[in-house]
RODOPA-363471 format. One record per residue: y, z, x of N, C-alpha, C in turn; residue number from 1. Coordinates in Angstrom, 2 decimals. Example, Ala and Ser with C-alpha at 12.3 -4.5 7.8 and 13.67 -1.06 7.14 Angstrom:
BEGIN
       n_v       n_w       n_u      ca_v      ca_w      ca_u       c_v       c_w       c_u   seq
     -5.69      7.80     13.19     -4.50      7.80     12.30     -3.30      7.80     13.20     1
     -2.25      7.08     12.85     -1.06      7.14     13.67      0.03      7.87     12.90     2
END
This chain:
BEGIN
       n_v       n_w       n_u      ca_v      ca_w      ca_u       c_v       c_w       c_u   seq
     45.95     64.27     84.60     47.23     63.80     85.12     47.24     62.28     85.15     1
     48.29     61.68     84.60     48.44     60.23     84.61     49.60     59.86     85.52     2
     49.44     58.75     86.25     50.43     58.32     87.23     50.71     56.83     87.07     3
     51.99     56.45     87.18     52.36     55.06     87.36     53.29     55.00     88.56     4
     53.52     53.82     89.09     54.32     53.69     90.31     55.52     52.79     90.08     5
     56.59     53.11     90.79     57.77     52.24     90.90     58.02     52.08     92.39     6
     57.71     50.91     92.93     57.75     50.74     94.37     56.75     51.67     95.02     7
     57.22     52.48     95.96     56.33     53.43     96.64     56.38     54.82     96.01     8
     57.10     54.96     94.92     57.27     56.27     94.28     56.36     56.43     93.07     9
     55.89     57.66     92.87     54.98     57.98     91.77     55.74     58.64     90.62    10
     55.41     58.22     89.40     55.91     58.88     88.20     54.73     59.55     87.51    11
     54.77     60.87     87.41     53.74     61.58     86.66     54.13     61.64     85.20    12
     53.16     61.39     84.31     53.43     61.45     82.87     52.19     61.89     82.12    13
     52.40     62.25     80.85     51.31     62.55     79.93     51.59     61.85     78.61    14
     50.52     61.51     77.89     50.66     60.79     76.63     49.62     61.28     75.64    15
     50.01     61.34     74.37     49.13     61.79     73.29     49.38     60.97     72.04    16
     48.36     60.86     71.20     48.54     60.41     69.83     48.66     58.92     69.61    17
     48.90     58.57     68.34     49.07     57.19     67.91     50.22     57.12     66.92    18
     50.88     55.97     66.91     51.97     55.78     65.96     53.24     55.35     66.66    19
     54.37     55.55     65.98     55.66     55.17     66.55     55.91     55.94     67.85    20
     56.37     55.27     68.91     56.52     55.94     70.20     57.73     56.86     70.28    21
     57.51     58.04     70.85     58.56     59.00     71.19     58.46     59.28     72.68    22
     59.59     59.28     73.37     59.62     59.60     74.79     60.47     60.84     75.00    23
     59.90     61.86     75.65     60.58     63.13     75.91     61.04     63.18     77.37    24
     62.28     63.64     77.58     62.86     63.71     78.92     63.34     65.14     79.16    25
     62.80     65.78     80.18     63.09     67.20     80.44     64.46     67.38     81.10    26
     64.84     68.65     81.27     66.13     68.98     81.88     66.00     69.50     83.29    27
     67.02     70.26     83.73     67.08     70.74     85.11     65.96     71.71     85.46    28
     65.48     72.47     84.51     64.67     73.64     84.82     63.20     73.46     84.49    29
     62.58     72.41     85.00     61.16     72.28     84.71     60.63     70.88     84.84    30
     59.82     70.47     83.87     59.09     69.22     83.95     58.68     68.80     82.54    31
     57.79     67.82     82.49     57.25     67.36     81.21     56.59     68.51     80.44    32
     56.11     69.54     81.18     55.19     70.52     80.59     55.81     71.30     79.44    33
     57.11     71.58     79.47     57.61     72.39     78.37     57.76     71.60     77.08    34
     57.45     70.30     77.12     57.37     69.53     75.87     55.98     69.60     75.25    35
     55.02     70.18     75.94     53.62     70.09     75.50     53.39     70.58     74.07    36
     53.88     71.75     73.67     53.66     72.18     72.27     54.25     71.20     71.26    37
     55.43     70.65     71.57     56.05     69.68     70.68     55.23     68.40     70.61    38
     54.74     67.95     71.74     53.91     66.75     71.78     52.65     66.93     70.93    39
     52.02     68.09     71.05     50.83     68.35     70.26     51.13     68.33     68.77    40
     52.27     68.89     68.40     52.63     68.94     66.99     52.96     67.58     66.40    41
     53.47     66.66     67.22     53.89     65.35     66.72     52.86     64.25     66.93    42
     51.81     64.54     67.70     50.88     63.48     68.08     50.02     62.97     66.93    43
     49.98     63.69     65.81     49.20     63.21     64.67     49.83     61.97     64.05    44
     51.14     61.82     64.22     51.84     60.69     63.59     52.58     59.80     64.59    45
     52.61     60.20     65.86     53.38     59.47     66.85     52.60     59.31     68.14    46
     52.94     58.29     68.88     52.49     58.13     70.26     53.56     58.80     71.13    47
     53.25     59.93     71.73     54.26     60.72     72.42     54.05     60.69     73.93    48
     55.13     60.46     74.65     55.13     60.36     76.10     56.10     61.39     76.68    49
     55.74     61.97     77.82     56.67     62.82     78.57     56.39     62.59     80.05    50
     57.45     62.52     80.84     57.27     62.25     82.27     58.19     63.16     83.08    51
     57.87     63.27     84.37     58.68     64.06     85.30     59.71     63.16     85.97    52
     60.97     63.55     85.91     62.02     62.83     86.62     61.81     62.96     88.13    53
     62.42     62.03     88.89     62.35     62.14     90.35     62.82     63.53     90.79    54
     62.05     64.15     91.68     62.43     65.46     92.20     61.93     66.64     91.39    55
     61.25     66.36     90.29     60.78     67.43     89.40     59.28     67.29     89.16    56
     58.64     68.41     88.86     57.22     68.37     88.51     56.39     67.70     89.57    57
     55.54     66.76     89.14     54.63     66.08     90.05     55.03     64.65     90.35    58
     56.23     64.23     89.95     56.74     62.93     90.37     57.25     63.02     91.81    59
     57.46     61.86     92.43     57.89     61.83     93.83     59.22     62.55     94.03    60
     59.34     63.19     95.18     60.62     63.77     95.59     61.38     62.64     96.31    61
     62.02     61.80     95.49     62.61     60.55     95.96     64.06     60.77     96.35    62
     64.28     61.23     97.57     65.64     61.49     98.05     66.48     60.22     97.90    63
     67.75     60.40     97.52     68.63     59.26     97.31     68.56     58.70     95.91    64
     67.69     59.25     95.06     67.55     58.76     93.69     67.83     59.87     92.68    65
     68.58     60.86     93.11     68.93     61.98     92.23     70.32     61.76     91.66    66
     70.41     60.87     90.68     71.68     60.58     90.02     71.40     60.18     88.58    67
     72.42     60.27     87.75     72.27     59.90     86.35     71.87     58.44     86.22    68
     72.50     57.56     87.00     72.18     56.14     86.93     70.74     55.88     87.37    69
     70.31     56.55     88.44     68.94     56.36     88.91     67.93     56.81     87.86    70
     68.23     57.87     87.13     67.32     58.35     86.09     67.34     57.43     84.87    71
     68.48     56.82     84.56     68.51     55.81     83.50     67.59     54.65     83.86    72
     67.68     54.20     85.12     66.83     53.10     85.58     65.36     53.52     85.58    73
     65.10     54.77     85.94     63.73     55.28     85.92     63.16     55.25     84.51    74
     63.95     55.67     83.53     63.51     55.63     82.14     63.19     54.21     81.71    75
     64.05     53.27     82.08     63.83     51.87     81.73     62.55     51.35     82.38    76
     62.34     51.70     83.65     61.13     51.27     84.37     59.88     51.90     83.77    77
     59.98     53.15     83.36     58.84     53.84     82.75     58.44     53.16     81.45    78
     59.39     52.88     80.59     59.10     52.21     79.32     58.48     50.84     79.57    79
     59.02     50.12     80.55     58.52     48.78     80.86     57.13     48.83     81.47    80
     56.91     49.70     82.45     55.62     49.76     83.15     54.48     50.14     82.22    81
     54.76     51.03     81.27     53.71     51.47     80.35     53.60     50.58     79.12    82
     54.47     49.60     79.01     54.43     48.70     77.86     54.68     49.41     76.55    83
     55.56     50.41     76.57     55.85     51.17     75.35     56.62     50.28     74.38    84
     56.14     50.22     73.14     56.77     49.36     72.14     58.17     49.87     71.82    85
     59.10     48.95     71.75     60.48     49.29     71.39     60.82     48.68     70.04    86
     61.79     49.27     69.31     62.63     50.40     69.72     61.87     51.72     69.69    87
     62.23     52.58     70.62     61.58     53.87     70.81     62.53     54.98     70.37    88
     61.98     56.13     70.01     62.80     57.32     69.77     62.83     58.16     71.04    89
     64.03     58.55     71.48     64.19     59.35     72.69     64.57     60.78     72.33    90
     63.97     61.74     73.04     64.29     63.15     72.88     64.56     63.71     74.27    91
     65.80     64.17     74.52     66.16     64.66     75.84     66.73     66.06     75.79    92
     66.44     66.83     76.83     66.92     68.22     76.92     67.86     68.36     78.12    93
     69.10     68.83     77.90     70.07     69.10     78.96     70.28     67.85     79.82    94
     69.90     67.88     81.09     69.99     66.69     81.93     69.31     65.51     81.26    95
     68.12     65.73     80.70     67.40     64.66     80.02     68.14     64.12     78.82    96
     68.92     64.98     78.15     69.73     64.53     77.02     70.82     63.58     77.49    97
     71.43     63.90     78.65     72.45     63.02     79.22     71.87     61.67     79.60    98
     70.69     61.68     80.22     70.01     60.43     80.57     69.73     59.61     79.33    99
     69.18     60.25     78.30     68.81     59.54     77.07     70.04     58.97     76.36   100
     71.14     59.73     76.35     72.36     59.25     75.70     72.92     58.03     76.40   101
     73.04     58.08     77.72     73.56     56.94     78.47     72.65     55.72     78.30   102
     71.35     55.94     78.33     70.41     54.83     78.17     70.56     54.21     76.78   103
     70.68     55.04     75.76     70.80     54.54     74.39     72.10     53.77     74.20   104
     73.18     54.28     74.77     74.46     53.59     74.66     74.39     52.20     75.28   105
     73.72     52.08     76.43     73.64     50.80     77.14     72.59     49.87     76.56   106
     71.57     50.43     75.89     70.44     49.61     75.41     70.14     49.92     73.95   107
     71.10     49.75     73.05     70.87     50.14     71.65     69.72     49.40     70.99   108
     69.44     48.19     71.47     68.36     47.41     70.87     66.99     47.97     71.22   109
     66.90     48.85     72.23     65.62     49.40     72.67     65.34     50.79     72.10   110
     66.33     51.35     71.39     66.21     52.72     70.89     66.40     52.75     69.39   111
     65.50     53.46     68.71     65.59     53.61     67.26     66.48     54.79     66.90   112
     66.17     55.96     67.45     66.93     57.19     67.19     66.98     58.00     68.48   113
     67.96     58.91     68.52     68.15     59.75     69.69     68.29     61.21     69.26   114
     67.54     62.08     69.93     67.67     63.53     69.72     68.09     64.14     71.05   115
     69.22     64.85     71.07     69.64     65.56     72.28     69.57     67.06     72.03   116
     69.03     67.77     73.00     68.94     69.23     72.95     69.74     69.79     74.12   117
     70.72     70.63     73.83     71.55     71.24     74.89     72.23     70.19     75.76   118
     72.81     69.19     75.12     73.56     68.17     75.86     74.85     68.78     76.42   119
     75.10     68.66     77.74     76.36     69.16     78.30     77.50     68.23     77.91   120
     78.33     68.65     76.95     79.40     67.79     76.44     80.34     67.36     77.55   121
     80.74     68.29     78.40     81.46     67.96     79.63     81.17     69.04     80.66   122
     81.73     68.86     81.87     81.39     69.76     82.96     81.72     71.21     82.72   123
     82.74     71.47     81.93     83.12     72.83     81.65     82.13     73.59     80.80   124
     81.16     72.87     80.23     80.17     73.51     79.37     78.88     73.84     80.12   125
     78.84     73.56     81.43     77.65     73.82     82.24     77.88     75.07     83.08   126
     76.88     75.94     83.14     76.96     77.13     83.98     77.17     76.70     85.44   127
     78.27     77.16     86.05     78.67     76.70     87.38     77.63     77.02     88.44   128
     76.83     78.07     88.23     75.83     78.46     89.24     74.71     77.45     89.38   129
     74.57     76.56     88.40     73.50     75.58     88.45     73.66     74.64     89.63   130
     74.89     74.44     90.10     75.16     73.45     91.15     74.85     73.94     92.55   131
     74.62     75.23     92.75     74.38     75.71     94.11     73.34     76.82     94.19   132
     72.46     76.89     93.22     71.42     77.93     93.21     70.05     77.34     93.52   133
     69.15     78.20     93.98     67.74     77.85     94.04     67.21     77.79     92.62   134
     66.38     76.79     92.27     65.91     76.66     90.89     65.24     77.92     90.34   135
     64.33     78.54     91.12     63.61     79.69     90.57     64.51     80.91     90.42   136
     65.43     81.12     91.37     66.33     82.27     91.25     67.32     82.07     90.12   137
     67.72     80.82     89.88     68.64     80.55     88.77     67.99     80.90     87.44   138
     66.74     80.52     87.28     66.03     80.82     86.04     65.99     82.32     85.79   139
     65.64     83.10     86.82     65.51     84.54     86.62     66.86     85.21     86.37   140
     67.92     84.74     87.03     69.24     85.35     86.86     69.86     85.03     85.51   141
     69.75     83.77     85.10     70.46     83.34     83.90     69.65     83.58     82.64   142
     68.35     83.28     82.67     67.54     83.46     81.47     67.01     84.88     81.35   143
     66.72     85.51     82.49     66.25     86.89     82.46     65.07     87.07     81.53   144
     65.14     88.10     80.69     64.05     88.39     79.77     63.90     87.33     78.69   145
     64.94     86.50     78.52     64.83     85.43     77.52     63.81     84.39     77.94   146
     63.49     84.37     79.24     62.51     83.42     79.73     61.11     83.99     79.55   147
     60.50     83.67     78.44     59.16     84.17     78.15     58.09     83.10     78.33   148
     58.48     81.96     78.93     57.55     80.85     79.06     57.06     80.76     80.50   149
     55.80     81.10     80.72     55.25     81.05     82.07     55.27     79.63     82.62   150
     55.21     78.63     81.71     55.25     77.24     82.14     56.54     76.94     82.88   151
     57.65     77.52     82.43     58.93     77.29     83.09     58.88     77.85     84.50   152
     58.36     79.07     84.66     58.28     79.69     85.98     57.45     78.87     86.95   153
     56.30     78.38     86.50     55.41     77.66     87.41     55.95     76.27     87.74   154
     56.52     75.59     86.76     56.99     74.23     87.00     58.29     74.19     87.78   155
     59.16     75.17     87.58     60.45     75.14     88.26     60.29     75.27     89.77   156
     59.21     75.86     90.22     58.96     76.00     91.66     58.67     74.66     92.32   157
     58.31     73.65     91.53     58.06     72.32     92.08     59.35     71.51     92.24   158
     60.45     72.03     91.73     61.70     71.27     91.71     62.31     71.18     93.10   159
     62.73     69.97     93.48     63.53     69.78     94.68     64.93     70.31     94.40   160
     65.38     71.29     95.17     66.68     71.90     94.91     67.79     70.85     94.90   161
     67.69     69.83     95.76     68.71     68.79     95.80     68.82     68.06     94.46   162
     67.68     67.86     93.80     67.71     67.17     92.51     68.49     67.98     91.49   163
     68.19     69.28     91.38     68.89     70.12     90.42     70.37     70.22     90.75   164
     70.68     70.51     92.02     72.07     70.73     92.41     72.90     69.45     92.32   165
     72.35     68.32     92.80     73.09     67.06     92.77     73.45     66.65     91.36   166
     72.48     66.77     90.45     72.75     66.36     89.07     73.69     67.32     88.38   167
     73.59     68.61     88.70     74.54     69.56     88.12     75.96     69.25     88.58   168
     76.12     68.94     89.87     77.44     68.57     90.38     77.97     67.31     89.72   169
     77.10     66.31     89.57     77.53     65.06     88.94     77.96     65.29     87.49   170
     77.16     66.04     86.76     77.47     66.23     85.34     78.66     67.16     85.13   171
     78.97     67.99     86.12     80.17     68.82     86.00     81.45     67.99     86.07   172
     81.31     66.73     86.46     82.46     65.83     86.51     82.31     64.68     85.52   173
     81.53     64.92     84.47     81.25     63.87     83.48     81.55     64.39     82.08   174
     82.11     63.52     81.25     82.38     63.86     79.85     81.62     62.87     78.97   175
     80.84     63.40     78.02     79.98     62.54     77.20     80.52     62.31     75.79   176
     81.73     62.77     75.50     82.27     62.62     74.16     82.43     61.15     73.79   177
     82.96     60.34     74.71     83.11     58.91     74.44     81.76     58.25     74.24   178
     80.76     58.67     75.01     79.41     58.11     74.84     78.87     58.41     73.45   179
     79.11     59.62     72.97     78.66     59.99     71.62     79.37     59.15     70.57   180
     80.67     58.95     70.75     81.45     58.19     69.77     81.06     56.72     69.75   181
     80.67     56.19     70.92     80.39     54.76     71.03     78.92     54.42     70.83   182
     78.05     55.42     70.76     76.62     55.16     70.60     76.34     54.56     69.23   183
     75.56     53.49     69.20     75.31     52.75     67.96     74.10     53.25     67.19   184
     73.38     54.20     67.74     72.16     54.67     67.09     72.36     56.09     66.53   185
     71.58     56.45     65.49     71.69     57.82     64.94     71.37     58.87     66.00   186
     72.17     59.92     66.04     72.01     60.98     67.04     71.91     62.33     66.33   187
     70.90     63.10     66.71     70.79     64.49     66.27     71.10     65.37     67.47   188
     72.17     66.19     67.38     72.55     67.13     68.43     71.99     68.51     68.08   189
     71.21     69.10     68.98     70.63     70.43     68.77     71.11     71.35     69.88   190
     71.59     72.54     69.50     72.05     73.53     70.48     71.52     74.91     70.12   191
     71.17     75.68     71.15     70.94     77.11     70.97     72.28     77.82     71.01   192
     72.60     78.58     69.99     73.92     79.19     69.91     74.16     80.26     70.98   193
     73.09     80.74     71.62     73.22     81.75     72.68     72.89     81.15     74.05   194
     73.02     79.85     74.20     72.66     79.17     75.44     73.56     79.65     76.59   195
     72.95     80.17     77.65     73.71     80.66     78.81     73.86     79.61     79.89   196
     73.29     78.43     79.69     73.35     77.37     80.69     74.25     76.23     80.24   197
     74.09     75.78     79.01     74.94     74.73     78.44     75.52     75.25     77.13   198
     76.82     75.44     77.09     77.46     76.00     75.90     77.51     74.98     74.77   199
     77.34     75.41     73.52     77.54     74.52     72.38     79.00     74.08     72.30   200
     79.27     72.93     71.66     80.65     72.44     71.56     81.54     73.39     70.77   201
     82.75     73.58     71.27     83.73     74.44     70.60     85.12     73.95     70.97   202
     86.15     74.61     70.47     87.51     74.25     70.82     87.82     72.80     70.51   203
     88.24     72.05     71.54     88.59     70.64     71.36     87.42     69.80     70.89   204
     86.20     70.30     71.08     85.01     69.52     70.73     84.27     70.08     69.52   205
     84.90     71.00     68.83     84.23     71.61     67.68     83.92     70.60     66.59   206
     84.67     69.48     66.57     84.41     68.44     65.57     83.01     67.86     65.70   207
     82.39     68.01     66.88     81.04     67.49     67.08     80.01     68.25     66.24   208
     80.38     69.42     65.74     79.48     70.17     64.88     79.47     69.64     63.45   209
     80.38     68.72     63.16     80.44     68.14     61.81     79.79     66.77     61.82   210
     79.08     66.40     60.75     78.47     65.07     60.68     79.53     63.98     60.75   211
     79.15     62.87     61.36     80.07     61.74     61.41     79.57     60.67     62.35   212
     79.84     59.41     62.03     79.50     58.29     62.91     78.02     58.30     63.30   213
     77.14     58.48     62.29     75.70     58.51     62.54     75.28     59.69     63.42   214
     76.07     60.74     63.40     75.81     61.90     64.25     75.58     63.13     63.38   215
     74.57     63.94     63.76     74.21     65.14     63.00     74.07     66.30     63.98   216
     74.34     67.51     63.50     74.37     68.69     64.38     73.52     69.81     63.79   217
     72.72     70.45     64.67     71.96     71.64     64.28     72.20     72.71     65.35   218
     72.75     73.84     64.95     72.88     74.99     65.84     71.86     76.04     65.46   219
     71.11     76.54     66.43     70.04     77.50     66.16     70.51     78.89     66.57   220
     70.60     79.79     65.61     71.06     81.16     65.87     70.08     81.91     66.77   221
     70.62     82.83     67.58     69.82     83.71     68.43     68.88     82.92     69.34   222
     69.35     81.78     69.81     68.51     80.90     70.63     69.21     80.59     71.94   223
     68.47     80.65     73.04     69.00     80.37     74.37     68.83     78.89     74.72   224
     68.54     78.60     75.98     68.56     77.22     76.47     67.35     76.40     76.04   225
     66.28     77.06     75.62     65.06     76.35     75.24     64.75     76.60     73.77   226
     65.37     75.82     72.86     65.12     76.02     71.41     63.65     75.86     71.07   227
END
């Protein structure tokens, strides 16, 4: 376990490999750990980092810091404290995708490329139960048998319910379409077509499935929230 500090708060992280830096940011339902197989696969050619957001995994349960802006600042502090060479490639899942997108939009000079997985396009695309459920019960109810990853079960129990619920409430009132349109860096959007937590873009946002403005889309058939 590796730790760095921001003030009196601890950030837990893991790092592997050598090469161009990639930073992975997890979502509502877990921690750095579900990036581990991906980190192992990419570490032969990249220096890969993954950390726990405030309130998740083994990072501090920092009450009052459970917001999108606070997590953007946390990402910036993490990159700075570890001396990670920029521009960096960011990979974010769900909540982490929202953090990575906002960070990239505000700091295009610090980011090379952006990969978002299960990005909540707007609040209507997020399962409403996420905002008022216990983390572990939400996983079992929504993912059910689709949840075959024991890592998710063990890590989600470490989650501060306020962190999951507060961020779900905030993102239910947020629209990221303008952020996607205004982002200056190449973006790869990845969605599981059977995602029960964050729906893929459709209707008014179906155009996001088409390439454009340095944006690319991959939809994975028969796939839930964890591609």
